[in-house]
Residue frames as a rotation matrix with the C-alpha (Angstrom) as fourth column:
MET 1
0.764 -0.322 0.559 -91.86
0.048 -0.836 -0.547 -3.25
0.643 0.445 -0.623 -45.89
ASP 2
0.720 -0.509 0.472 -89.84
-0.656 -0.278 0.702 -3.49
-0.226 -0.815 -0.534 -42.68
ASP 3
0.588 -0.515 0.624 -88.16
0.359 0.857 0.370 -6.68
-0.725 0.006 0.689 -43.94
GLN 4
0.583 -0.363 0.727 -87.07
0.755 -0.088 -0.649 -4.95
0.300 0.928 0.223 -47.14
SER 5
0.814 -0.263 0.519 -85.81
-0.295 -0.955 -0.021 -1.83
0.501 -0.136 -0.855 -45.32
ARG 6
0.601 -0.596 0.533 -83.52
-0.543 0.185 0.819 -4.02
-0.586 -0.782 -0.212 -43.18
ASP 7
0.476 -0.402 0.782 -82.25
0.586 0.808 0.058 -6.12
-0.655 0.431 0.620 -46.14
PRO 8
-0.078 -0.566 -0.820 -79.46
-0.300 -0.771 0.561 -4.20
-0.951 0.290 -0.110 -48.01
ALA 9
-0.934 -0.315 0.167 -80.02
0.024 0.412 0.911 -6.45
-0.356 0.855 -0.377 -51.07
SER 10
-0.136 0.969 0.206 -83.79
0.654 0.244 -0.716 -5.81
-0.744 0.037 -0.667 -51.27
LEU 11
-0.146 0.233 0.961 -85.48
0.934 -0.288 0.212 -4.16
0.327 0.929 -0.176 -54.21
LEU 12
0.862 0.504 -0.064 -86.55
0.488 -0.785 0.381 -1.29
0.141 -0.360 -0.922 -51.99
ASN 13
0.486 -0.745 -0.457 -82.99
0.163 -0.436 0.885 -0.49
-0.858 -0.505 -0.091 -50.93
ARG 14
-0.366 -0.591 0.719 -81.72
0.813 0.172 0.556 -0.92
-0.452 0.788 0.418 -54.48
ILE 15
0.245 0.568 0.786 -84.28
0.843 -0.525 0.116 1.62
0.478 0.634 -0.607 -55.80
GLU 16
0.932 0.091 -0.351 -83.48
0.292 -0.763 0.577 4.04
-0.215 -0.640 -0.737 -53.02
ARG 17
0.028 -0.993 -0.112 -79.76
0.400 -0.092 0.912 3.87
-0.916 -0.070 0.395 -53.86
LEU 18
-0.341 -0.105 0.934 -80.56
0.940 -0.029 0.340 4.47
-0.008 0.994 0.109 -57.54
ILE 19
0.684 0.641 0.347 -82.70
0.627 -0.761 0.169 7.54
0.373 0.102 -0.922 -56.71
ARG 20
0.730 -0.462 -0.504 -79.93
0.192 -0.569 0.800 8.98
-0.656 -0.680 -0.326 -54.50
LEU 21
-0.282 -0.893 0.351 -77.35
0.604 0.119 0.788 8.38
-0.745 0.434 0.506 -57.21
ARG 22
-0.010 0.394 0.919 -79.54
0.961 -0.250 0.117 9.94
0.276 0.884 -0.376 -59.86
LYS 23
0.908 0.401 -0.120 -79.88
0.418 -0.852 0.314 13.10
0.024 -0.336 -0.942 -57.69
VAL 24
0.483 -0.795 -0.367 -76.11
-0.043 -0.441 0.897 13.50
-0.874 -0.417 -0.248 -57.31
THR 25
-0.619 -0.640 0.455 -75.45
0.463 0.171 0.870 12.96
-0.634 0.749 0.190 -61.06
PRO 26
0.349 0.822 -0.450 -77.58
0.086 -0.506 -0.858 15.73
-0.933 0.261 -0.248 -62.65
GLU 27
-0.422 -0.552 -0.719 -75.24
-0.674 -0.340 0.656 15.75
-0.607 0.761 -0.228 -65.68
PHE 28
-0.877 0.151 0.456 -77.11
0.365 0.828 0.426 12.68
-0.313 0.540 -0.781 -67.05
GLY 29
0.028 0.995 0.101 -80.35
0.897 0.019 -0.441 14.57
-0.441 0.103 -0.892 -67.17
ARG 30
0.847 0.370 -0.383 -79.33
0.272 -0.919 -0.286 18.14
-0.457 0.138 -0.878 -67.85
GLY 31
0.068 -0.947 -0.315 -75.72
-0.155 -0.322 0.934 18.05
-0.986 -0.015 -0.169 -69.04
ASP 32
0.406 -0.142 -0.903 -74.14
-0.913 -0.093 -0.396 18.01
-0.028 0.985 -0.168 -72.47
TRP 33
0.397 -0.233 0.888 -73.42
-0.170 0.932 0.320 14.47
-0.902 -0.279 0.331 -73.59
ARG 34
0.201 -0.432 -0.879 -71.27
-0.978 -0.045 -0.202 12.85
0.048 0.901 -0.432 -76.19
MET 35
0.997 0.030 -0.067 -70.59
-0.036 0.996 -0.088 9.35
0.064 0.090 0.994 -77.42
ILE 36
0.248 -0.959 0.139 -67.12
-0.789 -0.117 0.603 8.00
-0.562 -0.259 -0.786 -76.67
ASP 37
0.499 -0.151 -0.853 -65.34
-0.650 0.587 -0.483 5.86
0.573 0.796 0.195 -79.23
THR 38
0.600 -0.245 0.762 -64.50
-0.582 0.520 0.626 2.62
-0.549 -0.818 0.169 -77.35
GLY 39
-0.272 -0.713 -0.646 -62.96
-0.962 0.206 0.178 0.95
0.006 0.670 -0.742 -80.38
VAL 40
-0.964 0.008 0.267 -64.93
-0.050 0.977 -0.209 -2.17
-0.262 -0.215 -0.941 -79.48
ASP 41
-0.577 0.798 -0.173 -68.11
-0.246 0.032 0.969 -3.30
0.779 0.601 0.178 -81.25
ALA 42
0.205 0.869 -0.450 -71.13
0.293 0.384 0.875 -3.38
0.934 -0.311 -0.176 -79.04
VAL 43
-0.187 -0.222 -0.957 -69.58
0.977 -0.141 -0.158 -1.47
-0.100 -0.965 0.243 -76.16
LEU 44
0.342 0.505 0.793 -71.38
0.552 -0.790 0.265 1.79
0.760 0.348 -0.549 -75.70
ALA 45
-0.304 -0.415 -0.858 -69.88
0.932 -0.314 -0.178 4.63
-0.196 -0.854 0.482 -73.71
ILE 46
0.402 0.511 0.760 -71.45
0.538 -0.804 0.256 8.07
0.741 0.306 -0.598 -73.06
ALA 47
-0.664 -0.541 -0.516 -69.92
0.747 -0.445 -0.494 11.03
0.037 -0.714 0.699 -71.22
ALA 48
0.450 0.785 0.426 -72.20
0.652 -0.615 0.443 13.68
0.610 0.078 -0.788 -69.78
THR 49
-0.632 -0.734 -0.249 -70.86
0.743 -0.481 -0.465 16.99
0.222 -0.478 0.850 -68.44
LEU 50
0.522 0.718 0.461 -72.54
0.449 -0.691 0.567 19.73
0.725 -0.089 -0.683 -66.40
ALA 51
0.902 -0.138 0.410 -70.90
-0.363 -0.756 0.545 22.51
0.235 -0.640 -0.731 -64.42
GLY 52
0.079 -0.997 0.025 -67.44
-0.933 -0.083 -0.351 21.03
0.351 0.004 -0.936 -64.87
ARG 53
-0.253 -0.104 0.962 -68.42
-0.583 0.809 -0.066 17.52
-0.772 -0.578 -0.265 -63.64
THR 54
-0.137 0.147 -0.980 -68.31
-0.905 0.384 0.184 14.56
0.403 0.911 0.081 -66.01
THR 55
-0.057 0.167 0.984 -69.82
-0.539 0.825 -0.171 11.17
-0.840 -0.540 0.043 -65.53
VAL 56
-0.536 -0.207 -0.818 -69.29
-0.822 0.347 0.451 8.23
0.190 0.915 -0.357 -67.90
ALA 57
0.367 0.657 0.659 -71.66
-0.603 0.707 -0.369 5.36
-0.708 -0.262 0.655 -68.54
ILE 58
-0.546 -0.554 -0.629 -70.30
-0.837 0.397 0.377 2.25
0.041 0.732 -0.680 -70.23
HIS 59
0.362 0.777 0.515 -72.43
-0.657 0.605 -0.450 -0.66
-0.661 -0.175 0.729 -71.36
ASN 60
-0.847 -0.532 -0.017 -71.49
-0.424 0.654 0.626 -3.99
-0.322 0.537 -0.779 -72.88
LEU 61
0.066 0.958 -0.278 -74.32
-0.935 -0.039 -0.354 -5.03
-0.350 0.283 0.893 -75.26
THR 62
-0.036 -0.150 -0.988 -72.91
-0.636 0.766 -0.093 -8.53
0.771 0.625 -0.123 -75.93
GLY 63
0.905 0.420 0.063 -73.03
-0.345 0.640 0.686 -11.84
0.248 -0.643 0.724 -74.07
GLU 64
0.501 -0.819 -0.280 -69.27
0.774 0.569 -0.279 -11.96
0.388 -0.077 0.918 -73.81
GLU 65
0.491 -0.396 -0.776 -66.76
0.472 -0.628 0.619 -9.95
-0.732 -0.670 -0.122 -71.71
ARG 66
0.598 -0.358 0.717 -65.15
0.591 -0.407 -0.696 -7.07
0.541 0.840 -0.032 -73.60
ARG 67
0.163 -0.641 -0.750 -62.15
0.768 -0.394 0.504 -4.97
-0.619 -0.658 0.429 -72.77
THR 68
0.577 0.100 0.811 -61.77
0.665 -0.634 -0.395 -1.40
0.475 0.767 -0.432 -73.98
ASN 69
-0.505 -0.732 -0.458 -59.65
0.856 -0.493 -0.156 1.65
-0.112 -0.471 0.875 -73.39
LEU 70
0.701 0.706 -0.099 -61.42
0.700 -0.708 -0.091 4.88
-0.135 -0.006 -0.991 -72.52
PRO 71
0.008 -0.704 0.710 -59.63
0.651 -0.535 -0.538 8.00
0.759 0.467 0.454 -73.83
MET 72
0.230 0.084 -0.969 -58.73
0.956 -0.206 0.209 9.55
-0.183 -0.975 -0.128 -70.48
ASP 73
-0.801 -0.553 -0.230 -57.20
0.500 -0.829 0.251 12.61
-0.329 0.086 0.940 -72.03
ASP 74
-0.668 0.630 0.395 -60.52
0.146 -0.409 0.901 13.37
0.729 0.660 0.181 -73.76
LEU 75
0.355 0.794 -0.493 -62.27
0.633 0.184 0.752 12.97
0.688 -0.579 -0.438 -70.40
GLY 76
0.812 -0.093 0.576 -60.11
-0.367 -0.849 0.380 15.63
0.454 -0.520 -0.724 -68.68
GLY 77
-0.039 -0.960 -0.279 -57.23
-0.311 0.277 -0.909 13.33
0.950 0.051 -0.309 -67.76
GLY 78
-0.070 0.062 0.996 -58.59
-0.992 -0.106 -0.064 12.42
0.102 -0.992 0.069 -64.39
SER 79
-0.984 -0.178 -0.006 -59.20
-0.175 0.972 -0.155 9.08
0.034 -0.151 -0.988 -62.81
LEU 80
-0.224 0.944 -0.240 -62.52
-0.384 0.141 0.913 7.20
0.896 0.297 0.331 -62.87
VAL 81
-0.854 0.090 0.512 -64.40
-0.494 0.168 -0.853 6.75
-0.163 -0.982 -0.099 -59.58
PHE 82
-0.791 0.551 -0.265 -66.94
0.371 0.778 0.508 3.88
0.486 0.303 -0.820 -59.52
LEU 83
-0.685 0.637 0.352 -70.51
-0.727 -0.627 -0.280 4.96
0.043 -0.448 0.893 -58.87
LEU 84
0.237 0.855 0.461 -72.73
-0.658 0.491 -0.571 2.10
-0.714 -0.168 0.680 -59.99
GLY 85
0.016 -0.133 -0.991 -72.62
-0.941 0.333 -0.060 -1.09
0.337 0.934 -0.120 -61.98
GLU 86
0.556 0.084 0.827 -72.46
-0.396 0.901 0.175 -4.78
-0.731 -0.425 0.534 -62.18
GLY 87
0.688 -0.314 0.654 -69.81
0.567 0.795 -0.215 -6.93
-0.453 0.519 0.725 -63.88
THR 88
0.799 -0.428 0.423 -67.40
0.051 -0.653 -0.756 -4.02
0.600 0.625 -0.499 -64.48
ASP 89
0.204 -0.802 -0.562 -63.78
0.969 0.249 -0.003 -4.09
0.142 -0.543 0.827 -63.31
ALA 90
0.595 -0.212 -0.776 -62.11
0.226 -0.882 0.414 -1.12
-0.771 -0.422 -0.477 -61.83
PRO 91
0.963 -0.245 0.113 -60.40
0.061 -0.210 -0.976 0.79
0.263 0.946 -0.188 -64.67
ASP 92
0.206 -0.970 -0.126 -56.68
0.977 0.196 0.088 0.70
-0.061 -0.142 0.988 -65.04
GLU 93
0.644 0.075 -0.761 -55.59
0.301 -0.940 0.162 4.23
-0.703 -0.334 -0.628 -64.04
ALA 94
-0.334 -0.927 -0.174 -52.59
0.154 -0.235 0.960 4.24
-0.930 0.294 0.221 -66.36
ASN 95
-0.990 -0.140 -0.021 -54.46
-0.002 -0.131 0.991 3.79
-0.142 0.981 0.129 -69.66
GLY 96
-0.383 0.919 -0.092 -58.19
-0.877 -0.394 -0.275 3.76
-0.289 -0.024 0.957 -68.95
SER 97
-0.675 0.115 -0.729 -58.44
-0.323 0.843 0.431 0.02
0.663 0.526 -0.532 -69.80
ILE 98
-0.422 0.604 0.676 -61.60
-0.811 0.083 -0.580 -1.50
-0.406 -0.793 0.455 -68.44
ALA 99
-0.962 0.162 -0.221 -63.20
0.058 0.909 0.412 -4.91
0.268 0.384 -0.884 -68.64
VAL 100
-0.399 0.902 0.164 -66.96
-0.894 -0.343 -0.289 -5.08
-0.205 -0.262 0.943 -68.92
GLY 101
-0.776 0.094 0.624 -68.70
-0.021 0.984 -0.175 -8.44
-0.631 -0.149 -0.762 -68.37
PRO 102
-0.803 0.516 0.298 -71.47
0.520 0.363 0.774 -9.87
0.291 0.776 -0.559 -70.49
PHE 103
0.088 0.912 0.400 -74.45
0.546 -0.380 0.747 -7.44
0.833 0.152 -0.531 -70.62
ALA 104
0.090 -0.181 -0.979 -72.80
0.975 -0.185 0.124 -5.49
-0.204 -0.966 0.160 -67.82
TYR 105
0.497 0.101 0.862 -72.52
0.370 -0.923 -0.105 -1.73
0.785 0.371 -0.496 -67.20
GLY 106
-0.086 -0.465 -0.881 -70.77
0.987 -0.162 -0.011 0.81
-0.137 -0.871 0.472 -65.05
TRP 107
0.800 0.251 0.545 -71.15
0.292 -0.956 0.012 4.47
0.525 0.149 -0.838 -64.16
PHE 108
-0.021 -0.878 -0.478 -67.99
1.000 -0.022 -0.002 6.40
-0.009 -0.477 0.879 -63.26
ARG 109
0.965 0.148 -0.215 -67.35
0.159 -0.987 0.034 9.97
-0.207 -0.067 -0.976 -62.20
VAL 110
0.306 -0.890 0.338 -64.27
0.620 -0.083 -0.780 11.60
0.722 0.448 0.527 -63.65
ALA 111
0.888 -0.089 -0.452 -62.23
0.356 -0.490 0.796 12.97
-0.292 -0.867 -0.403 -60.77
ASN 112
0.595 -0.690 0.412 -59.42
0.123 -0.428 -0.895 15.47
0.794 0.583 -0.170 -61.50
């Protein structure tokens, strides 16, 4: 256990980070959610809102990289702040364009 607590890449530390993130994003469990039209087959995006805070989860369900544009105006017009993910580029602030790698995902908080 001590080895895992000292290793930032260990399963223990990864699970602890996920638990902390889940606690600071209650909108996923208790908020109102809606599907976002990504315009790209097999790219799923969900926005969850609670108490004026919105978090977006985007998932690529294919084995190939996909690029999509998230409708930033529909999300409150703010910028996307990276929270969690693997294989997801930082979104282009100008148009919400985002590249999502094969079978990759990303969670983003909408900051106004």
